[in-house]
N, C-alpha and C positions, 0 to 999 in steps of 0.2 A: 479463574483468571489470576495470573501472577504478573505483576508489573515491577519494573525497575527503571529508574531514570536518574542518572547522575548519582548524587548522594542520597536521593530520596528512594528508599527501598520499601516495597510492599511485599516482602517475603518471596523473592524470586526462588523458585524451587529448581535445583539442579540435580537431576537424577537420570538414570539410564532410560532409554526409550522403552515404554511399556509395549506389550504385545497387543495388537489390534487386528488379529487375524480373523476374528469372528465377524466383526462389523466394519464396513468401510468407513474410514475416517476422511472427511472432506471438509473443505472450507470454500468460501466465496470471496473472490476479489472483485470489487466494484471500483470505478474510478471516475473522477471528474463529474460529480453530481452538479457542481458549478451553478448553484441557484442564481438566476439572473442572466445567464449567457444567451438564451434564445432571443431575448428582447433587448439586449444591451442595457440591462438593469432597469428597464421600465416596469417589469413585474417578473414573477417567477412561477406563473401558472403551469407552464409545461414541465418545469423541473419538479414541481410539487406532484404532478400526475405521475411522472416517471419514477420518482423515488418512492412514492406511496405504493405503486405497482410492484417495484422491486422488493420492497420490504415485505409485502404480502406474499410474494413468491419465495423469498428467502425463508419466511416462517413456514411455508408449506413444504419446502425441500428439507429444511432443518439441518443446515450444516453445523459443524462444531463452533464456527465463528465466522465473522465477516470483517474484511479489511477494506477501507475506502482509501485508495492511494492518491489522495490529494485533490486540490482545487475543489474543496467542499462548497465554496461559494465563489461567485464571479468577482465581487467587489470586497476586497479584504477589509474586515472590520465593520461591514454593514450589519447593523443590529437585526434588521428584519430578515435578511437572508440567512444569517446564522441561526436566528430563532426558529425559522422554518425547517432548516436541516435538523436541528435538535428536536423539534416537536415531532417530526415524522419518525425520528429514531426511537422515540418512546413507544412506538407501535411494534418494535422488534421484540420477539419473544425473549424474556429476560435470560433464558437459558443459552441464548446465542449471543456471545460477547461481541461487541463492535469495537474496532480499533481504527481511529482516524489518523490520517497522515497529513502533514502540512504540505501544501502546494504553493507554487509561486503566487497564485491569486489570493491565497490565504495570508501570506506574510509579505507580499510585495516582490516584484521582480528584482529589486535591490533591497533585501530586508534590512531593517534597522532595529536597534534595541527596543524601540517603542513598538514596532509591529510584532516582534517576537513576544514581547510582554503581553500585548493584547491577545495574541493567539493563545498563549498559555492560560490567560484569564478566561477566555471565551470557550475554548475547546479542551485544553489540557496540555500535557507535555508534547513538545515538538520532536523529541527523540526519546525512545524508551525500548525496553524489551518485554516480552511476555512469553508465557509457557502455556500451551494448550495441548494436552496429551503428548503425542510424539513431536509436536512442532515447537521449536524455539524461535520465535519471531523477533527480528530486530528491525525496528522502525526508525528511519533516518529522515532528517530534514535536508532534502537535496538542494535547497536554496543556499545552504552553506557551502556546497560544492560549486554551484553555478555562479553565485555572485556574493562572495564573502566580504567584499570591500568594507562595508560599514559594521560588520559583525565578526571581525576576525578572531576575537577572543572566544566567542561562542563556537565558531567553526573549528578552532583548534581543540576546544574542549570536547566537541562531539567526536572528532576523529580519534582523540586519545581514548575516549569512552568506548568507541567502536572496537578498537584494538583490545581493550580490556574484556569486552563482552565476548569477542571471538576466542580469547584465551580461556574464558570460563566455559564456553561451549565445548571446547576440546577437552577440558578437565571433566566435563559431565558426560563425555562420550556421545554427544549429539552434534549434528550438523545443522547450523542455523539457516533460516530463510530470511532474506533481506526484502523489506518493503520500503519503497521511496516513491517520490512523485516523478521527478525528471529522470529519464533513463540514463544510465552510464553511457550506453551507446545503443544504436538502433539495430544494426546488422553486423557491423565489424568493429572490433575493439580499437582499431587504428583509424577509423573514419574521421574526417575533419569535424571540428566543432560547428554545430548549427544551433538554432534556437532550441531544438528538441532533444539535445543531448548535453553531456557534461564536458567542460573544457578538457582537452587532451592530457595535459600534464597532471591535472588532478585525477582524471579518469585512470591513468596508468598507475598512479600511486595507490588509489583505492582498490583497483583490480589486483594489484600485487598483494595487497593485504588480504583480500578475499581468497585468493588462490593459496596463500600461505596456510589458511585454515580450512581449505577444501570446501569452500562454499560453492554450491552447484546451482542455486536458483536465486534470481533477483527479479522481483515484480515491480512494475512501474506503470504510470499512466501518461498524462501530459500531452500525448500526441493526438488523442481523439480518434485513433484508428489502431488496429492491431499491427504489431511488428515483432519479429523474432530474430535474435542474434545469438551467436555462440563465441566464446573465447575459451578454447580447450573444452574442459568439462563444465564450465560455467555457462548457464543459459540465461539470457536476458529476455524477459517476457514483458512486452509492453501491451497494455490492454486498452481497448477502445472505451469511449465515454459511456457511462450510464446516462449522462445528460445529453448534450448536443454533440453528435458525431461530426467529424470533419473529413470523412473519407468513406470508403465503401462499406464499412462495418456499422450496421445500425446500432442504436442504443441497446445496451444489455449488460451482462456481467459474465465473469469467468468462474467456472467450477473447477476446483483443484482437489484431486484425490491423492492422499498420502499412502504410498505402498512401500513400507519399509523406509529405506533411505532415498527412494525415487518418488517423483511426482508425475502424475498424469493430469493434463489440464486441457480444457476446451472452452472456447468462448461461445456463449449463447446469446443471440439477439432476443429481444422481448417476444418476437413472434415464433421463436424456436425453442423456448424453454421446455425442458422435459416435464412430464407429469409427476415424475418422482426420480430420486437418485439413490442408489445407482440405477441406470437405465437397464431395463430387461433386454438381454441379447435377443436378436431376431430368431424365430423358430425355423 
């Protein structure tokens, strides 16, 4: 696991994509564990059951890594909810690295310097990059795009950092994958702003930056149901909740297989998880 966040570097390795022809390379994207949501913060019994089950199945399938794309808890800063998320995470096989993404419930719908500082203390960096085999992951705090009013300096810092990371990915000969919580868009890049996407002006600016560096895949959560959109070659993949769903897609997670510079991905509800991955083709 190689991490880099701002000026804090932990040896980010920039190198050419290695060959993974012999063994499938895949990872898991889960989203919106959101401890406390089922009961409006009265308890988190159901979220505990869901995430414990998910971790057990992730261990069984054994991906290279897992990313949780935000809303780790329902009530930002709640010590008990955060502690439960972290307690269950300890059951993950240490060989499977876990990357957490900041969601609006984690840092507030209108984040403040204080809420950002609390997240960094309790969870870790709110934006950073990592390298796992052929994957150069860039994790972003989407709340800086959605509601930067009280954290404008941090929002500007993240955007400048993103441009720098994309330049480094080009120099390394790799195409990065973006992970954030709030989708840039749901279906169309010019759709109007709603609660579940990014403001149009900011969205256009970020998309232009991503296109400049040939980014093809952006993974998000927040919607609590699956949604897919395209902007040219860029695919916007929004994944349903591992916690409480708000649409037709039951609780589950997404499996993403890396095939050269392309990704193949599929969402599995808890009732349809494969016994192993890759799945044996039908005879």
